[in-house]
N, C-alpha and C positions, 0 to 999 in steps of 0.2 A: 228469721224474726219479725214479725211485723212490727210496722211502727206506728198501725192504728192504734188509738188510746181512746178510752171514753171519755165522756166530756166531764162528767163526775173527776175522773182521775185528773184530767188537765186542771178542773177548775181546784182540785188541792195542791199540785203543780205550782198552779199561777201565784196562787194565797201563798205557800211559802217562798216562794221567790221574792214576791213582792215585800212580805215582812222581813225576809233578811238583807235588803237591799246592797246583794253580794255584786249584781251586775248592772245597779244604776237603775233599775226599774223599781218604782214605790206604786205604783198604780196597777192593782191585780186585774182591773179590765183590759189595759193596754194590755198585760202580758199575755193575759188570754186570747186575747183577739190574735196575736204575733202567733201564738201556739195554733192557733185554727189555720191560719196563713201558712206555715211551717207544715202542718199535717195536709194539706192539698198539694204541698208539692213534693209529697212522697217521704218528707223527713220524718224524725220525733220531734214533739214540739219542744221539749226540751233545748233544741239545737237555737229555737230563736231567742232566749236568752243567752246564747253562746253569739251568735250571727248580726242581733241586733241591737240598736239602738232606740231609743223614745226622744225624738227632738221635735221640741215644739210641736209637741199632739200626732208627730209623724213616725211612722216606721222608718227608720233608712239602717240601710245593709253597711255595715262595718267594709272599709276597704278589704282587710285581709281577707274576709269572708267572699266579696267579691271577686280576689283574686283567685282564692281556691276555686271556687264554683268557674271560673274561666278556664283553671288549668286542668281542673276534671274534665271539664268538655273538651280538652283538645288544643287548649289555647297555649301559647308560651309568651313571655315578656322576657325582654335584655334591656338592660339600665346602663345608657350609654354615658349620662350625666347625670351623678347624685348630691349635690352641696347644697349649702342652705340659701344661696340665690338661685339654681336654677336645676331641675330635675327634667330628665328626656328618658322616656321610656318606648322601646320597640313591640308594639303588639302583635301577635302573629297569630291566626287561627286558619286551619284548613279549608275552612269556608269564609273565610272573611278576608284572606290577605293579607298584608303588612301593613302599617302605622307608627311613624314615629310621632309620639305626642310629648312637646315642652311645654313646661309651665315656669316661668320666672317670676319672683318676688315684686321685680319692678312691673310685672303684668297684675298681678294679684293687688298690688298699691293703686295702680292706678284704674282699676274698678271697685275701688273701695271695699276689699276684701280685710286689709291688714288694719284692724282697729286696736285702740290701746288695752293691753291685757288680755287680746285676744291668743287662739294658740298659733295664729299667723306670726306674731311675735316670740313665742315663747318655744316653738317648735315650727321653724318655715321648711326645715327640708319635709319633716314628716305631713306637713298640709299640703305642699307642691307633690309629694307622691301618690297622696290620695287623689289629688285631683284629677293626674295623670291616670290613675288607676280607673276612676270612675269613667272618664272622657275616652280613654283608647279602647277598653272593653267595651262599653256603646256605641262605639264607632265600627269597631270590630267584627265584635258578635253580641249584638245587644241580647238576644237571646237566654245569655246564661243571668240576666240580672233586671228581666224586665219588668219594668213599675217601678224599681227601686232607685234611690239615689243614696248616696253618701252621707254619713252625718256633717263632711266637711259641708258638703253642698246646701242639705237643709237648712243649716245655722246660718247660713248666707240668703236666705230667703224672705223678701219683705213680707211678712205676716200680717201686715193690715188689711183687715177689712174695706172692699168696695162695693160701692152699690151701683146698678148698671141700669138704665131702663131697659124694659121688658117688652116690646111691641107687642098687643094683643094678649098679655097675660095679665092686664089687670096691675095690681098693685102687689101682688104674688110674687113677690122675688126672695131669692135665697140668698144668703152672706156668700161671696166666691174671695178667693184671695187673688190681690195685686199680684202680676206677673213683671211688673216693669223694673224690679230690682234683680230680675232672675235672667243669668244669661242666654242670649240668641241660642245658642245651641240644644239647653235645655228646654226653652218655650218652643222650639220647632217638633221635639217630640210631643208638647204636648197634647192633652184630648179634648174637642173641642166638645162645648155642650149647645144646641142649638135651642130658639124657641121660634114658633111659628110667627110667619109674617117679616124673616129677614135671613139674608143670605151669610151676614158675618155672625161669626161665632158668640153665644151671650157671654159665655165664660170659657176658660180651660184649665185642665185639671192633669197634675203631673204623674197621676197613675189610674188605673182603673177603679180602685179602692175610690179615691177620691172623686172621679167623675161619679160613678154609683151614686157616695153619698148625694152632691148636690144633685143628682135626676130626684132622687127620691125625696129630699127635701122640699123641691117645688110640687112636685107629685101629690104628697101629704098637704100642703097648704093649700092647694087647688082643692084635692077632698073635703077637708075642713072649713073653706072659705061658704060665710053667712052671707057674701056678695051674689052667687052665684047658685041659678037652680040646678037640680040635678041633672036635668039635661043639657044645659051651658058646660056644667063641671065634665062630665062624658064627654063631651065634644071637645073641650079645653084638653083633656086629659087623651081624648085619642090623636088630636093633632101636633101633641109634644111628642109621645112616642113615634108618632109619624117620621118627625124630621130628625130624630135622632136613632130611626133605625139599621142606617150603615153601618151604626157601631154596635149596636145591641145583637144584631143578628150573627156577630162573629164573636160571640161569648160562646166560651167552653163551659162544661158542665157546670164546673166550679164557681165560673164568676158567673153562670144563671142561677144558680141557688144565693149566690152571696146577693145578686141583683133583686132575687124576690124576696130575700128574708128581709133586706133596708128598707123595701116598701112597706112593707108590712110593719116593719118598728119603726120606724120616722112617722105613720100615721098614727100609731099608738101613742108615741112621743109627744106630737100634735095635740091630741085630746086628753093629754092628760096634766098640758099646761095651765 
């Protein structure tokens, strides 16, 4: 049986899921976007409601769904310690070897994750387990969870916007996310976005979709700017594309389609503001 579902059918399903509130998703457009991601991965769109949460406007893959993907890909995990103070899982995959990952409540407190009324206070063992799952799978066999983080990780991201000066790009600066509160292990995997004239990343994004949004936003603002002539706009866009070509040339068909559609969509949104 084919998993391909038409856009109209997905639109109807997304509306029903959002209206029901059954999966904690109340925004139809967010549900529809997740369904498109699921279908691009060869899954039935309805699995998006089962496997994902929407946290701070970001798609977050549930820890159990992460573990299921890992196990379906040939991985396994043995829980050697499982208490409210400490959880240790030994993650093994034929292509990634074996790694023991430990998270402790003391560690979570030290880096500021345990806050009054949070899940860390109410369900510490479950939170520690989720952190172990995300870190262990991403370290041993990242291909099974590429581009996604667990709800527990996303909830701890600092979502304050930060504006940084962009050399050679004038006043055209998109809003980016401050990664200062995100663990180094996650930042190391973040995708850099470059602007012409500097070797340091202008911004870093946690997954390809976020990176595409950041690129498309600046691309659109250059197009719609009244500051530059058509020739200057073309030159700046060409330079912007060139310094990020190392990443975009590795896009597969799905990523390329999303990239091109986002460029068109952001330009349309800027015009309508």
